C-alpha positions, 0 to 999 in steps of 0.5 A: 217785833217787825213793824214794817208789816201789819201783825194782825188782820184788818178789814176796811183799811181803805175807807179808814185811810181816806177818812183820816186825811179827808179834811186835813188840819184846820187853820187857826180861825177855824179851830177858834170857832169850833173851840168857842162853840164847844166851850159856850154851846149854841151860838149865833154868828153874831155871838161868835164874832163878839166872843172871838174878836173876829169881824162879823164877815170873817166869822160868818165865812168860816162858820159857813165853811164849817157847816158845809164841811159838816162840822157845824150845823144850823139849829131852828131860828129863834125869834127875838123881841127886836131885829132878825130871828137868831139862828143858833149854830152848834157842833154836828155830832156826826162831823167827826169821829175818833177811837179811844183805846185804853190798855191796862194791866187787867183790861183793854177797852175801845171807845168810838166817840163822836164830835160832841164826845158822845160814846157811840160804841164801846168794847172791853176785854178782861185778862189776867195779864196784859200780853201785847200780841193777843191785845193787838189782835183783839183791837184790830178785829174790833176796830174793823167791826166797828168801822164796818157798822159805822158805814162808809160815809161816817167812817170817812170822818174818823180822824184817828186813834188815841191810845192810853196805856201805862208806860213800862208795862213790863215792870212790876210783874210780881205785884200783879202776880204775873209769872216770870217773863210774862210781861217782857215782850212789852219791851220791844212791842210798839203798840202805837206803831202796830195799830197805825201800821194795821189801820193807817189811821193817825195814832196818838199815845198818852200815858193812861193816867194823863189821858184820864186827866185830859178827860177830866180837863175837858169837863172844865172850861178849856184854857181856864187858869185852874191848876190841879193835881189829878189822881186815878185809882185803878189796878195801879194808882196814877196821876196827871197834872194840869197847870193853868188849864193845860195838861202837863206831860213832862219831859218824858210824857210821865208827869204825875207818875204818882205810882213811883212816889217813894213811901219813906226816906231812903236809908240804906240799900238794904232798907227798901223804901217802897213806892206808893203803888204798893199801898194805894193801888186796887191791885192788892185787893184784886189779888186777894179776891182772886185768892178767895175765888171771888168774881172780878165784880165782887165789889159791885155786889151789895151788901158786901160780905163781912169778910170782904168788908173787913178787907176793903176797910183795911185797904181803904185806910192804907190807900187813903193815907198814901193818897193824902201824902201824895196830895200834900207833896203835890201841893207843896211843889205845885200849889194847886187850886184843888186836887181831883180823885177819880177811880174805876171803883164803884161810886160808893167805894170811891166816896169812901176812899175820898172821905178817908183821904180827907181824914188822913189829910188832917193828920199831916203837918200843913204849915207853909202850904194851903190845904188842898181842896179834894173833889171827886172826878165824875168819869170813873172807868170811862176816863182813860179811854175817853181821854184817849179819844180826845187826842185826835180831836185836839190834834185836828181842832184845838186852837192850842194845837197841843203836840202829842206823839203821832205815828 
């Protein structure tokens, strides 16, 4: 596709363009102050100086500048037992905004997120198969509408757009029941560049499961030494890797690609080993439900019918065994503190998958490694789009200044 001109209509580009570059990239000390407050919550200027190691004068000057810029705000003074009243400073939720987009094999979502990572607006669209042009046009229309509702002053504070999507969307069409050739158009469609061209907002790209992992990491203490393997169970299973508090992208941005993990040893060209996504992805259950004429939300209806319960139980057993194998393999290679399992599934089913995975873990020979501690993620279906929305914030405000691809 020609990416020199926008391929979809977009209103309000002028406002968005001005906002994306209004404040520029913050210097290191400004980033440090912002990150410290994000990590610790409300702090006084004296607290900031102690924690960051900056001089009281320097921390005060920077804090005042960030307050003037609208990124920080003063709260009501608190009287102490001795000395002057303490005036806490916190992040200003309206200080900056970011779009997070999740493009999946069955749905697309848009989040507008404020500076405190609160979700201001969200839109979603389900489809049978992911076709790039309709998805792009839907995104342009909805981004434009959200910006218009936000108003000129607030939209001037939009930093950019984060895009989370599976790499190689054109692959495995047979597993999702797509007609031959339906997914081929993804090979020559650069959705990130199309979005940037249409909106003129800096647009960042990350694998969808890694984006979900990034969102989970944001719940931890940034920069903590924790290392964990992250598994996200969606239409396809995916993963992410965190090493000593930092997201590992890998040489091609595909670290934690658990979907491609082989199920068996290779024996001959005629004996296919298969991949983990064939057993541990929600996709197989979705296809079964479609064949039965069930609605997309068939798992949300309680109690489940006997027929649905039987199918779900069988799927959970197979999926949990595959996930347990991935956990053991990951632990053998990376020696993690723990592993995290999250999913777009309803909470009660996510808990059942976790319980079955714990049972399956006990069946594997774990001599030579420490048994991975399994924990549940808490973001669920929001994880991928929220993780995408964090990309512009990290590019502009993280003291670590993680490098993500940008148009």
